[in-house]
N, CA, C and O atoms as CSV, one atom per row, in Angstrom:
chain,resi,resn,atom,element,x,y,z
A,1,MET,N,N,-6.725,-0.428,16.114
A,1,MET,CA,C,-5.374,-0.285,15.671
A,1,MET,C,C,-5.475,-1.028,14.065
A,1,MET,O,O,-6.299,-1.799,13.572
A,2,LYS,N,N,-4.450,-0.507,13.636
A,2,LYS,CA,C,-4.321,-0.938,12.208
A,2,LYS,C,C,-3.165,-1.081,11.681
A,2,LYS,O,O,-2.393,-0.403,12.359
A,3,ILE,N,N,-2.508,-1.684,10.684
A,3,ILE,CA,C,-1.098,-1.525,10.084
A,3,ILE,C,C,-1.322,-0.764,8.606
A,3,ILE,O,O,-1.991,-1.119,7.636
A,4,ILE,N,N,-0.534,0.367,8.814
A,4,ILE,CA,C,-0.629,0.994,7.483
A,4,ILE,C,C,0.687,0.940,6.604
A,4,ILE,O,O,1.728,1.458,7.008
A,5,VAL,N,N,0.609,0.382,5.555
A,5,VAL,CA,C,1.878,0.014,4.852
A,5,VAL,C,C,1.924,1.246,3.703
A,5,VAL,O,O,0.923,1.536,3.048
A,6,ASP,N,N,3.242,1.946,3.542
A,6,ASP,CA,C,3.567,2.755,2.530
A,6,ASP,C,C,4.141,2.140,1.315
A,6,ASP,O,O,5.358,2.045,1.160
A,7,ALA,N,N,3.160,1.667,0.338
A,7,ALA,CA,C,3.526,0.418,-0.669
A,7,ALA,C,C,4.088,0.711,-1.900
A,7,ALA,O,O,4.298,-0.155,-2.748
A,8,ASP,N,N,4.425,2.260,-2.090
A,8,ASP,CA,C,4.805,2.459,-3.062
A,8,ASP,C,C,6.450,1.650,-3.304
A,8,ASP,O,O,6.761,1.130,-4.375
A,9,ALA,N,N,7.135,1.678,-2.384
A,9,ALA,CA,C,8.185,1.192,-2.475
A,9,ALA,C,C,8.608,-0.174,-1.333
A,9,ALA,O,O,9.674,-0.446,-0.781
A,10,CYS,N,N,7.445,-0.746,-1.298
A,10,CYS,CA,C,7.600,-1.773,-0.356
A,10,CYS,C,C,7.809,-2.894,-0.700
A,10,CYS,O,O,6.816,-3.297,-1.307
A,11,PRO,N,N,8.708,-3.771,-0.636
A,11,PRO,CA,C,8.789,-5.189,-1.257
A,11,PRO,C,C,7.424,-6.065,-0.960
A,11,PRO,O,O,6.988,-6.083,0.191
A,12,ARG,N,N,6.748,-6.797,-2.020
A,12,ARG,CA,C,5.726,-7.511,-2.038
A,12,ARG,C,C,5.706,-8.592,-0.794
A,12,ARG,O,O,4.735,-8.804,-0.067
A,13,VAL,N,N,7.005,-9.233,-0.711
A,13,VAL,CA,C,7.157,-9.978,0.545
A,13,VAL,C,C,6.532,-9.209,1.687
A,13,VAL,O,O,5.518,-9.632,2.243
A,14,VAL,N,N,7.138,-8.060,2.051
A,14,VAL,CA,C,6.960,-7.353,3.343
A,14,VAL,C,C,5.497,-7.295,3.434
A,14,VAL,O,O,4.980,-7.637,4.497
A,15,LEU,N,N,4.702,-6.875,2.378
A,15,LEU,CA,C,3.230,-6.596,2.249
A,15,LEU,C,C,2.628,-8.136,2.597
A,15,LEU,O,O,1.624,-8.168,3.309
A,16,GLN,N,N,3.126,-9.249,2.185
A,16,GLN,CA,C,2.517,-10.494,2.278
A,16,GLN,C,C,2.525,-10.868,3.665
A,16,GLN,O,O,1.564,-11.425,4.197
A,17,ILE,N,N,3.937,-10.478,4.451
A,17,ILE,CA,C,4.114,-10.726,5.888
A,17,ILE,C,C,2.925,-10.153,6.534
A,17,ILE,O,O,2.031,-10.717,7.166
A,18,CYS,N,N,3.115,-8.802,6.217
A,18,CYS,CA,C,2.056,-7.960,7.079
A,18,CYS,C,C,0.697,-8.542,7.111
A,18,CYS,O,O,0.209,-8.851,8.198
A,19,ILE,N,N,0.099,-8.703,6.098
A,19,ILE,CA,C,-1.167,-9.350,5.833
A,19,ILE,C,C,-1.380,-10.507,6.633
A,19,ILE,O,O,-2.372,-10.764,7.315
A,20,ARG,N,N,-0.348,-11.173,6.480
A,20,ARG,CA,C,-0.448,-12.769,7.321
A,20,ARG,C,C,-0.374,-12.753,8.706
A,20,ARG,O,O,-1.038,-13.532,9.389
A,21,VAL,N,N,0.399,-11.909,9.185
A,21,VAL,CA,C,0.718,-11.345,10.728
A,21,VAL,C,C,-0.773,-10.853,11.083
A,21,VAL,O,O,-1.485,-11.373,11.943
A,22,ALA,N,N,-1.115,-9.773,10.279
A,22,ALA,CA,C,-2.147,-8.983,10.831
A,22,ALA,C,C,-3.451,-9.771,10.993
A,22,ALA,O,O,-4.334,-9.382,11.758
A,23,ARG,N,N,-3.565,-10.976,10.198
A,23,ARG,CA,C,-4.659,-12.082,10.273
A,23,ARG,C,C,-4.642,-12.706,11.749
A,23,ARG,O,O,-5.664,-12.822,12.424
A,24,ASP,N,N,-3.391,-13.087,12.165
A,24,ASP,CA,C,-3.666,-13.542,13.651
A,24,ASP,C,C,-3.752,-12.772,14.476
A,24,ASP,O,O,-4.082,-13.145,15.602
A,25,PHE,N,N,-3.499,-11.493,14.219
A,25,PHE,CA,C,-3.893,-10.568,15.348
A,25,PHE,C,C,-5.277,-9.882,15.321
A,25,PHE,O,O,-5.695,-9.121,16.194
A,26,ALA,N,N,-5.957,-10.271,14.154
A,26,ALA,CA,C,-7.365,-9.853,13.775
A,26,ALA,C,C,-7.215,-8.158,13.352
A,26,ALA,O,O,-8.077,-7.390,13.780
A,27,LEU,N,N,-6.282,-7.720,12.645
A,27,LEU,CA,C,-6.125,-6.388,12.551
A,27,LEU,C,C,-6.246,-6.154,10.722
A,27,LEU,O,O,-5.951,-6.961,9.839
A,28,PRO,N,N,-6.716,-4.935,10.614
A,28,PRO,CA,C,-6.804,-4.322,9.482
A,28,PRO,C,C,-5.582,-4.136,8.712
A,28,PRO,O,O,-4.852,-3.473,9.450
A,29,VAL,N,N,-4.904,-4.394,7.499
A,29,VAL,CA,C,-4.006,-3.680,6.803
A,29,VAL,C,C,-4.154,-2.937,5.920
A,29,VAL,O,O,-4.590,-3.407,4.869
A,30,TRP,N,N,-3.823,-1.353,6.007
A,30,TRP,CA,C,-4.197,-0.572,4.950
A,30,TRP,C,C,-2.951,-0.387,4.087
A,30,TRP,O,O,-1.823,-0.380,4.579
A,31,THR,N,N,-3.169,-0.251,2.904
A,31,THR,CA,C,-2.060,-0.103,1.776
A,31,THR,C,C,-2.300,1.392,1.126
A,31,THR,O,O,-3.445,1.812,0.957
A,32,VAL,N,N,-1.300,2.056,0.823
A,32,VAL,CA,C,-1.566,3.035,0.024
A,32,VAL,C,C,-0.444,3.235,-0.825
A,32,VAL,O,O,0.709,3.123,-0.408
A,33,ALA,N,N,-0.741,3.537,-2.036
A,33,ALA,CA,C,0.241,3.732,-3.173
A,33,ALA,C,C,-0.365,4.335,-4.543
A,33,ALA,O,O,-1.548,4.323,-4.880
A,34,SER,N,N,0.592,4.797,-5.157
A,34,SER,CA,C,-0.036,5.357,-6.360
A,34,SER,C,C,-0.475,4.377,-7.365
A,34,SER,O,O,-0.167,3.185,-7.363
A,35,PHE,N,N,-1.233,4.987,-8.240
A,35,PHE,CA,C,-1.859,4.142,-9.398
A,35,PHE,C,C,-0.903,3.181,-10.328
A,35,PHE,O,O,-1.295,2.240,-11.019
A,36,ASN,N,N,0.346,3.612,-10.189
A,36,ASN,CA,C,1.251,2.931,-10.862
A,36,ASN,C,C,1.444,1.463,-10.238
A,36,ASN,O,O,2.076,0.629,-10.887
A,37,HIS,N,N,1.033,1.220,-9.287
A,37,HIS,CA,C,1.575,-0.245,-8.505
A,37,HIS,C,C,0.174,-0.817,-8.540
A,37,HIS,O,O,-0.861,-0.152,-8.523
A,38,ASN,N,N,0.278,-2.208,-8.594
A,38,ASN,CA,C,-0.969,-3.200,-8.640
A,38,ASN,C,C,-0.867,-3.913,-7.236
A,38,ASN,O,O,-0.351,-5.029,-7.284
A,39,ILE,N,N,-1.228,-3.511,-6.115
A,39,ILE,CA,C,-1.577,-3.902,-4.922
A,39,ILE,C,C,-2.874,-4.789,-4.738
A,39,ILE,O,O,-3.966,-4.477,-5.215
A,40,GLU,N,N,-2.670,-5.757,-4.104
A,40,GLU,CA,C,-3.945,-6.592,-3.639
A,40,GLU,C,C,-3.840,-6.666,-2.041
A,40,GLU,O,O,-3.048,-7.334,-1.376
A,41,SER,N,N,-4.956,-5.710,-1.557
A,41,SER,CA,C,-5.216,-5.501,-0.131
A,41,SER,C,C,-6.854,-5.393,0.101
A,41,SER,O,O,-7.572,-4.975,-0.807
A,42,ASP,N,N,-7.221,-5.672,0.975
A,42,ASP,CA,C,-8.536,-5.627,1.271
A,42,ASP,C,C,-8.671,-4.077,1.622
A,42,ASP,O,O,-9.761,-3.591,1.322
A,43,HIS,N,N,-7.938,-3.406,2.084
A,43,HIS,CA,C,-7.935,-2.128,2.422
A,43,HIS,C,C,-6.748,-1.166,1.632
A,43,HIS,O,O,-5.674,-0.824,2.127
A,44,HIS,N,N,-7.248,-0.838,0.287
A,44,HIS,CA,C,-6.255,-0.289,-0.532
A,44,HIS,C,C,-6.465,1.003,-0.816
A,44,HIS,O,O,-7.497,1.078,-1.482
A,45,VAL,N,N,-5.935,2.171,-0.615
A,45,VAL,CA,C,-5.866,3.381,-1.206
A,45,VAL,C,C,-5.010,3.575,-2.437
A,45,VAL,O,O,-3.859,3.142,-2.498
A,46,VAL,N,N,-5.662,4.305,-3.513
A,46,VAL,CA,C,-4.749,4.354,-4.650
A,46,VAL,C,C,-4.555,6.038,-4.660
A,46,VAL,O,O,-5.587,6.657,-4.399
A,47,VAL,N,N,-3.531,6.718,-4.891
A,47,VAL,CA,C,-3.282,7.951,-4.859
A,47,VAL,C,C,-2.398,8.033,-6.324
A,47,VAL,O,O,-1.718,7.145,-6.837
A,48,GLY,N,N,-2.620,9.225,-6.738
A,48,GLY,CA,C,-1.928,9.995,-7.859
A,48,GLY,C,C,-0.250,9.876,-7.598
A,48,GLY,O,O,0.317,9.578,-6.547
A,49,ASN,N,N,0.268,10.168,-8.743
A,49,ASN,CA,C,1.718,10.015,-8.546
A,49,ASN,C,C,2.619,11.198,-8.193
A,49,ASN,O,O,3.849,11.169,-8.220
A,50,ALA,N,N,1.826,12.286,-7.846
A,50,ALA,CA,C,2.548,13.351,-7.350
A,50,ALA,C,C,3.321,13.130,-6.144
A,50,ALA,O,O,3.096,12.140,-5.447
A,51,SER,N,N,4.253,14.013,-5.833
A,51,SER,CA,C,5.462,13.974,-4.824
A,51,SER,C,C,4.473,14.175,-3.557
A,51,SER,O,O,3.577,14.993,-3.347
A,52,GLN,N,N,5.018,13.055,-2.767
A,52,GLN,CA,C,4.272,13.058,-1.262
A,52,GLN,C,C,2.937,12.840,-1.150
A,52,GLN,O,O,2.342,12.893,-0.073
A,53,GLU,N,N,2.308,12.541,-2.446
A,53,GLU,CA,C,0.751,12.151,-2.366
A,53,GLU,C,C,0.430,11.253,-1.523
A,53,GLU,O,O,-0.554,11.361,-0.791
A,54,ALA,N,N,1.307,10.150,-1.522
A,54,ALA,CA,C,1.172,8.812,-0.759
A,54,ALA,C,C,1.412,9.080,0.881
A,54,ALA,O,O,0.681,8.692,1.792
A,55,ASP,N,N,2.481,9.751,0.976
A,55,ASP,CA,C,2.699,10.302,2.401
A,55,ASP,C,C,1.634,10.971,3.198
A,55,ASP,O,O,1.201,10.754,4.330
A,56,ILE,N,N,1.287,11.995,2.132
A,56,ILE,CA,C,-0.088,12.680,2.974
A,56,ILE,C,C,-1.090,11.922,3.255
A,56,ILE,O,O,-1.672,12.125,4.321
A,57,ARG,N,N,-1.501,10.954,2.451
A,57,ARG,CA,C,-2.740,9.886,2.567
A,57,ARG,C,C,-2.372,9.040,3.747
A,57,ARG,O,O,-3.246,8.884,4.600
A,58,VAL,N,N,-1.169,8.453,3.924
A,58,VAL,CA,C,-0.704,7.692,5.107
A,58,VAL,C,C,-0.937,8.599,6.477
A,58,VAL,O,O,-1.559,8.198,7.461
A,59,MET,N,N,-0.422,9.679,6.368
A,59,MET,CA,C,-0.778,10.717,7.401
A,59,MET,C,C,-2.073,11.093,7.738
A,59,MET,O,O,-2.410,11.592,8.812
A,60,ASN,N,N,-2.760,10.849,6.824
A,60,ASN,CA,C,-4.176,11.198,7.068
A,60,ASN,C,C,-4.801,9.847,7.737
A,60,ASN,O,O,-5.688,9.924,8.587
A,61,LEU,N,N,-4.351,8.800,7.357
A,61,LEU,CA,C,-5.063,7.442,7.664
A,61,LEU,C,C,-4.732,7.262,9.017
A,61,LEU,O,O,-5.607,6.801,9.749
A,62,ALA,N,N,-3.372,7.603,9.595
A,62,ALA,CA,C,-2.776,7.353,10.647
A,62,ALA,C,C,-3.135,7.978,11.977
A,62,ALA,O,O,-3.290,9.192,12.106
A,63,GLN,N,N,-3.279,6.980,13.100
A,63,GLN,CA,C,-4.074,7.466,14.379
A,63,GLN,C,C,-2.942,6.862,15.471
A,63,GLN,O,O,-2.332,5.825,15.207
A,64,ALA,N,N,-2.739,7.537,16.608
A,64,ALA,CA,C,-2.069,6.929,17.707
A,64,ALA,C,C,-2.351,5.518,18.050
A,64,ALA,O,O,-3.505,5.276,18.403
A,65,GLY,N,N,-1.448,4.485,18.008
A,65,GLY,CA,C,-1.733,3.210,18.321
A,65,GLY,C,C,-1.379,2.621,17.046
A,65,GLY,O,O,-0.953,1.466,17.060
A,66,ASP,N,N,-1.462,3.078,16.227
A,66,ASP,CA,C,-1.301,2.372,14.769
A,66,ASP,C,C,0.268,1.877,14.561
A,66,ASP,O,O,1.211,2.289,15.238
A,67,VAL,N,N,0.345,1.018,13.608
A,67,VAL,CA,C,1.587,0.542,13.094
A,67,VAL,C,C,1.973,0.885,11.739
A,67,VAL,O,O,1.216,0.532,10.834
A,68,ALA,N,N,2.908,1.445,11.493
A,68,ALA,CA,C,3.328,1.809,10.034
A,68,ALA,C,C,4.564,1.310,9.517
A,68,ALA,O,O,5.605,1.142,10.152
A,69,VAL,N,N,4.345,1.082,8.264
A,69,VAL,CA,C,5.571,0.204,7.492
A,69,VAL,C,C,6.193,1.520,6.491
A,69,VAL,O,O,5.411,2.055,5.706
A,70,THR,N,N,6.994,1.783,6.537
A,70,THR,CA,C,7.617,2.825,5.394
A,70,THR,C,C,9.125,2.763,5.446
A,70,THR,O,O,9.698,2.344,6.451
A,71,GLN,N,N,9.778,3.179,4.361
A,71,GLN,CA,C,11.013,3.192,4.130
A,71,GLN,C,C,11.551,4.683,4.052
A,71,GLN,O,O,12.702,4.962,3.715
A,72,ASP,N,N,10.639,5.549,4.383
A,72,ASP,CA,C,10.690,7.064,4.185
A,72,ASP,C,C,11.077,7.511,5.460
A,72,ASP,O,O,10.188,7.429,6.307
A,73,TRP,N,N,12.135,7.953,5.822
A,73,TRP,CA,C,12.590,8.486,7.010
A,73,TRP,C,C,11.849,9.777,7.490
A,73,TRP,O,O,11.552,9.939,8.673
A,74,GLY,N,N,11.585,10.628,6.574
A,74,GLY,CA,C,10.782,11.905,6.720
A,74,GLY,C,C,9.163,11.589,7.464
A,74,GLY,O,O,8.599,12.115,8.423
A,75,LEU,N,N,8.801,10.606,6.626
A,75,LEU,CA,C,7.252,10.255,6.767
A,75,LEU,C,C,7.170,9.571,8.296
A,75,LEU,O,O,6.292,9.968,9.063
A,76,ALA,N,N,8.137,8.503,8.725
A,76,ALA,CA,C,8.481,8.166,9.974
A,76,ALA,C,C,8.667,8.891,11.117
A,76,ALA,O,O,8.269,8.562,12.234
A,77,ALA,N,N,9.327,9.967,10.808
A,77,ALA,CA,C,9.723,11.054,11.845
A,77,ALA,C,C,8.012,11.646,12.150
A,77,ALA,O,O,7.619,11.805,13.305
A,78,MET,N,N,7.332,11.860,11.232
A,78,MET,CA,C,6.025,12.635,11.227
A,78,MET,C,C,5.230,11.453,12.065
A,78,MET,O,O,4.775,11.729,13.175
A,79,LEU,N,N,5.098,10.334,11.593
A,79,LEU,CA,C,4.137,9.303,12.153
A,79,LEU,C,C,4.730,9.083,13.716
A,79,LEU,O,O,3.856,8.843,14.549
A,80,LEU,N,N,5.804,9.126,14.094
A,80,LEU,CA,C,6.118,8.887,15.442
A,80,LEU,C,C,5.656,10.232,16.402
A,80,LEU,O,O,5.412,10.263,17.608
A,81,GLY,N,N,5.637,11.114,15.584
A,81,GLY,CA,C,5.011,12.649,16.195
A,81,GLY,C,C,3.671,12.205,16.547
A,81,GLY,O,O,3.193,12.748,17.542
A,82,LYS,N,N,2.785,11.124,15.803
A,82,LYS,CA,C,1.507,11.213,15.926
A,82,LYS,C,C,1.136,10.044,16.825
A,82,LYS,O,O,-0.024,9.756,17.120
A,83,GLY,N,N,2.247,9.380,17.245
A,83,GLY,CA,C,1.975,8.522,18.175
A,83,GLY,C,C,2.118,6.719,18.055
A,83,GLY,O,O,1.958,5.832,18.894
A,84,LEU,N,N,2.518,6.699,16.495
A,84,LEU,CA,C,2.695,5.640,15.919
A,84,LEU,C,C,3.863,4.792,16.013
A,84,LEU,O,O,4.954,5.361,16.042
A,85,LYS,N,N,3.818,3.359,16.074
A,85,LYS,CA,C,5.175,2.605,15.812
A,85,LYS,C,C,5.407,2.372,14.610
A,85,LYS,O,O,4.550,1.925,13.848
A,86,CYS,N,N,6.674,2.659,14.254
A,86,CYS,CA,C,7.316,2.585,12.609
A,86,CYS,C,C,8.454,1.763,12.560
A,86,CYS,O,O,9.512,1.781,13.189
A,87,LEU,N,N,7.879,0.837,11.430
A,87,LEU,CA,C,9.157,-0.051,10.966
A,87,LEU,C,C,9.715,0.078,9.395
A,87,LEU,O,O,8.932,0.384,8.496
A,88,SER,N,N,10.805,-0.120,9.195
A,88,SER,CA,C,11.239,-0.010,7.888
A,88,SER,C,C,10.838,-1.514,7.271
A,88,SER,O,O,10.442,-2.347,8.085
A,89,PRO,N,N,10.915,-1.834,6.067
A,89,PRO,CA,C,10.917,-2.891,5.413
A,89,PRO,C,C,11.868,-4.004,5.887
A,89,PRO,O,O,11.487,-5.170,5.778
A,90,ASN,N,N,13.107,-3.723,6.418
A,90,ASN,CA,C,13.988,-4.566,6.773
A,90,ASN,C,C,14.043,-5.034,8.185
A,90,ASN,O,O,14.852,-5.836,8.654
A,91,GLY,N,N,12.736,-4.212,9.011
A,91,GLY,CA,C,12.712,-4.657,10.082
A,91,GLY,C,C,13.135,-3.619,11.294
A,91,GLY,O,O,12.841,-3.817,12.473
A,92,GLN,N,N,13.770,-2.641,10.875
A,92,GLN,CA,C,14.368,-1.798,11.691
A,92,GLN,C,C,13.144,-1.114,12.405
A,92,GLN,O,O,12.129,-0.859,11.756
A,93,GLU,N,N,13.255,-0.789,13.874
A,93,GLU,CA,C,11.941,-0.023,14.671
A,93,GLU,C,C,12.713,1.581,14.279
A,93,GLU,O,O,13.906,1.838,14.446
A,94,PHE,N,N,11.926,2.282,13.866
A,94,PHE,CA,C,12.128,3.760,14.076
A,94,PHE,C,C,11.617,4.137,15.479
A,94,PHE,O,O,10.535,3.680,15.847
A,95,SER,N,N,12.337,4.949,16.287
A,95,SER,CA,C,12.191,5.491,17.320
A,95,SER,C,C,12.336,7.044,17.255
A,95,SER,O,O,12.642,7.615,16.209
A,96,GLU,N,N,12.102,7.691,18.419
A,96,GLU,CA,C,12.118,9.157,18.615
A,96,GLU,C,C,14.050,9.702,18.349
A,96,GLU,O,O,14.492,10.658,17.713
A,97,THR,N,N,14.687,8.769,19.033
A,97,THR,CA,C,15.995,8.692,19.136
A,97,THR,C,C,16.698,8.627,17.923
A,97,THR,O,O,17.505,9.488,17.573
A,98,THR,N,N,16.418,7.648,17.286
A,98,THR,CA,C,17.109,7.134,16.232
A,98,THR,C,C,16.618,8.104,14.882
A,98,THR,O,O,17.396,8.469,14.000
A,99,ILE,N,N,15.606,8.331,14.917
A,99,ILE,CA,C,15.055,8.910,13.598
A,99,ILE,C,C,15.874,10.363,13.572
A,99,ILE,O,O,16.060,10.820,12.444
A,100,GLU,N,N,16.327,11.052,14.574
A,100,GLU,CA,C,16.821,12.271,14.560
A,100,GLU,C,C,18.298,12.033,13.941
A,100,GLU,O,O,18.725,12.846,13.121
A,101,PHE,N,N,19.004,11.025,14.297
A,101,PHE,CA,C,20.212,10.733,13.404
A,101,PHE,C,C,20.204,10.195,12.144
A,101,PHE,O,O,21.093,10.492,11.346
A,102,LEU,N,N,19.183,9.329,11.818
A,102,LEU,CA,C,18.869,9.182,10.386
A,102,LEU,C,C,18.466,10.390,9.604
A,102,LEU,O,O,18.788,10.485,8.420
A,103,LEU,N,N,17.868,11.195,10.131
A,103,LEU,CA,C,17.452,12.641,9.371
A,103,LEU,C,C,18.702,13.391,8.757
A,103,LEU,O,O,18.904,13.944,7.676
A,104,GLU,N,N,19.416,13.192,9.833
A,104,GLU,CA,C,20.707,14.046,9.953
A,104,GLU,C,C,21.829,13.453,9.051
A,104,GLU,O,O,22.707,14.167,8.566
A,105,GLU,N,N,21.762,12.264,8.874
A,105,GLU,CA,C,22.585,11.350,7.955
A,105,GLU,C,C,22.177,11.539,6.641
A,105,GLU,O,O,22.976,11.675,5.715
A,106,ARG,N,N,20.721,11.556,6.492
A,106,ARG,CA,C,20.161,11.639,5.190
A,106,ARG,C,C,20.417,13.237,4.731
A,106,ARG,O,O,20.534,13.296,3.507
A,107,GLU,N,N,20.512,14.287,5.255
A,107,GLU,CA,C,20.849,15.586,5.157
A,107,GLU,C,C,22.279,15.638,4.649
A,107,GLU,O,O,22.560,16.101,3.543
A,108,GLU,N,N,23.311,15.070,5.628
A,108,GLU,CA,C,24.399,15.366,5.246
A,108,GLU,C,C,25.011,14.917,3.777
A,108,GLU,O,O,25.754,15.568,3.042
A,109,LYS,N,N,24.333,13.283,3.540
A,109,LYS,CA,C,24.580,12.739,2.090
A,109,LYS,C,C,24.133,13.458,1.007
A,109,LYS,O,O,24.852,13.584,0.015
A,110,ALA,N,N,22.873,14.016,1.079
A,110,ALA,CA,C,22.423,14.926,0.348
A,110,ALA,C,C,23.180,16.271,-0.141
A,110,ALA,O,O,23.217,16.779,-1.262
A,111,LYS,N,N,23.685,16.617,0.905
A,111,LYS,CA,C,24.672,17.658,0.762
A,111,LYS,C,C,25.757,17.400,-0.006
A,111,LYS,O,O,26.180,18.205,-0.835
A,112,PHE,N,N,26.406,15.975,0.276
A,112,PHE,CA,C,27.463,15.487,-0.497
A,112,PHE,C,C,27.195,15.586,-1.747
A,112,PHE,O,O,27.850,16.319,-2.488
A,113,ARG,N,N,26.006,14.723,-2.227
A,113,ARG,CA,C,25.706,14.495,-3.462
A,113,ARG,C,C,25.655,15.709,-4.177
A,113,ARG,O,O,26.236,15.819,-5.256
A,114,ARG,N,N,24.877,16.823,-3.566
A,114,ARG,CA,C,24.756,18.032,-4.212
A,114,ARG,C,C,26.212,18.706,-4.570
A,114,ARG,O,O,26.427,19.394,-5.568
A,115,GLY,N,N,26.967,18.438,-3.768
A,115,GLY,CA,C,28.443,18.912,-4.141
A,115,GLY,C,C,29.032,18.005,-5.117
A,115,GLY,O,O,30.169,18.299,-5.484
A,116,GLY,N,N,28.465,16.908,-5.639
A,116,GLY,CA,C,29.081,16.279,-6.918
A,116,GLY,C,C,29.804,14.895,-5.981
A,116,GLY,O,O,30.562,14.258,-6.712
A,117,GLY,N,N,29.752,14.538,-5.088
A,117,GLY,CA,C,29.868,13.235,-4.375
A,117,GLY,C,C,29.044,11.909,-4.621
A,117,GLY,O,O,27.827,12.056,-4.733
A,118,ARG,N,N,29.410,11.009,-4.689
A,118,ARG,CA,C,28.472,9.912,-4.951
A,118,ARG,C,C,28.454,8.907,-3.555
A,118,ARG,O,O,29.442,8.614,-2.882
A,119,THR,N,N,27.211,8.522,-3.350
A,119,THR,CA,C,27.025,7.412,-2.211
A,119,THR,C,C,26.502,6.428,-2.721
A,119,THR,O,O,25.946,6.490,-3.817
A,120,LYS,N,N,26.589,5.326,-2.004
A,120,LYS,CA,C,26.180,3.812,-2.368
A,120,LYS,C,C,24.721,3.829,-2.229
A,120,LYS,O,O,24.127,4.773,-1.708
A,121,GLY,N,N,24.058,2.626,-2.764
A,121,GLY,CA,C,22.684,2.759,-3.015
A,121,GLY,C,C,22.496,1.664,-1.975
A,121,GLY,O,O,23.492,1.161,-1.455
A,122,PRO,N,N,21.003,1.184,-1.576
A,122,PRO,CA,C,20.777,0.205,-0.684
A,122,PRO,C,C,21.059,-1.050,-0.999
A,122,PRO,O,O,20.924,-1.396,-2.173
A,123,LYS,N,N,21.451,-1.867,-0.131
A,123,LYS,CA,C,22.159,-3.424,-0.354
A,123,LYS,C,C,20.950,-3.884,-0.805
A,123,LYS,O,O,19.849,-3.357,-0.646
A,124,LYS,N,N,21.325,-5.281,-1.592
A,124,LYS,CA,C,20.602,-6.374,-2.118
A,124,LYS,C,C,19.445,-6.749,-0.977
A,124,LYS,O,O,19.923,-6.877,0.150
A,125,ARG,N,N,18.259,-6.911,-1.061
A,125,ARG,CA,C,17.420,-7.493,-0.121
A,125,ARG,C,C,17.680,-9.283,-0.082
A,125,ARG,O,O,17.716,-10.032,-1.058
A,126,MET,N,N,17.801,-9.561,1.038
A,126,MET,CA,C,18.098,-10.774,1.230
A,126,MET,C,C,16.923,-11.533,2.009
A,126,MET,O,O,16.042,-10.774,2.412
A,127,PRO,N,N,16.758,-12.810,2.277
A,127,PRO,CA,C,16.007,-13.590,3.086
A,127,PRO,C,C,15.687,-13.190,4.405
A,127,PRO,O,O,14.607,-13.176,4.996
A,128,GLU,N,N,17.250,-12.749,4.885
A,128,GLU,CA,C,17.359,-12.654,6.215
A,128,GLU,C,C,16.421,-11.145,6.599
A,128,GLU,O,O,15.776,-10.968,7.633
A,129,ASN,N,N,16.551,-10.289,5.592
A,129,ASN,CA,C,15.570,-9.043,5.864
A,129,ASN,C,C,14.061,-9.355,6.218
A,129,ASN,O,O,13.419,-8.760,7.084
A,130,ASP,N,N,13.554,-10.470,5.347
A,130,ASP,CA,C,12.228,-10.788,5.567
A,130,ASP,C,C,12.212,-11.281,7.185
A,130,ASP,O,O,11.551,-10.711,8.053
A,131,ARG,N,N,12.938,-12.270,7.374
A,131,ARG,CA,C,12.867,-12.765,8.788
A,131,ARG,C,C,12.879,-11.438,9.669
A,131,ARG,O,O,11.866,-11.085,10.272
A,132,GLN,N,N,13.793,-10.886,9.706
A,132,GLN,CA,C,14.122,-9.914,10.723
A,132,GLN,C,C,12.772,-8.734,10.841
A,132,GLN,O,O,12.373,-8.217,11.885
A,133,PHE,N,N,12.244,-8.508,9.475
A,133,PHE,CA,C,10.860,-7.962,9.454
A,133,PHE,C,C,9.835,-8.356,10.406
A,133,PHE,O,O,9.382,-7.633,11.294
A,134,GLU,N,N,9.476,-9.653,10.136
A,134,GLU,CA,C,8.682,-10.445,10.664
A,134,GLU,C,C,8.879,-10.376,12.028
A,134,GLU,O,O,7.934,-9.975,12.707
A,135,VAL,N,N,9.992,-10.709,12.610
A,135,VAL,CA,C,10.338,-10.772,14.216
A,135,VAL,C,C,10.022,-9.230,14.740
A,135,VAL,O,O,9.542,-9.064,15.861
A,136,SER,N,N,10.288,-8.222,13.951
A,136,SER,CA,C,10.195,-7.066,14.699
A,136,SER,C,C,8.716,-6.747,14.708
A,136,SER,O,O,8.252,-6.592,15.838
A,137,LEU,N,N,7.789,-6.600,13.592
A,137,LEU,CA,C,6.469,-6.787,13.282
A,137,LEU,C,C,5.753,-7.328,14.832
A,137,LEU,O,O,5.180,-6.598,15.641
A,138,LEU,N,N,6.002,-8.937,14.958
A,138,LEU,CA,C,5.642,-9.483,15.943
A,138,LEU,C,C,5.671,-8.874,17.167
A,138,LEU,O,O,4.677,-8.741,17.882
A,139,LYS,N,N,6.958,-8.439,17.479
A,139,LYS,CA,C,7.434,-8.006,18.707
A,139,LYS,C,C,6.781,-6.682,19.144
A,139,LYS,O,O,6.543,-6.429,20.325
A,140,ILE,N,N,6.458,-5.709,17.941
A,140,ILE,CA,C,5.499,-4.594,18.385
A,140,ILE,C,C,4.302,-5.023,18.387
A,140,ILE,O,O,3.539,-4.432,19.152
A,141,LEU,N,N,3.846,-5.944,17.721
A,141,LEU,CA,C,2.273,-6.274,18.288
A,141,LEU,C,C,1.972,-7.035,19.525
A,141,LEU,O,O,0.920,-6.909,20.151
A,142,LYS,N,N,2.817,-7.726,19.807
A,142,LYS,CA,C,2.949,-8.506,21.212
A,142,LYS,C,C,3.132,-7.404,22.455
A,142,LYS,O,O,2.749,-7.665,23.596
A,143,LEU,N,N,3.637,-6.396,22.167
A,143,LEU,CA,C,3.881,-5.427,22.969
A,143,LEU,C,C,2.536,-4.436,23.328
A,143,LEU,O,O,2.234,-4.016,24.445
A,144,LEU,N,N,1.898,-4.217,22.180
A,144,LEU,CA,C,0.608,-3.481,22.248
A,144,LEU,C,C,-0.319,-4.026,22.695
A,144,LEU,O,O,-1.401,-3.444,22.765
């Protein structure tokens, strides 16, 4: 088992939490990011900055039983299909039932924006998000 982090848009504090928690469980942490990012990790994979390049590499690294950290709902859906546990950097655990709703919501918002509408961006990251992420990661690792 390993933890795979889609590190292109992952907050540094989340990566640090992953590395610290993984050390306690004797698990490797694999990070994948484009060459535009400076990531320090024992197992770091650098990819180009073409669309979906990091996602494809994450999918190729992923095996059933691994844990993935991503905020990309489409990638999370594919990883769930491969038998991974998936977390957002805010600590939300994706599941087969919740991912369908999220993908439908994403499509509806995209349709609204294409029609000229405006949607809100993500909320500012707070320390509570870091705590929630660590709690969720520990919960998953203790159950496996």
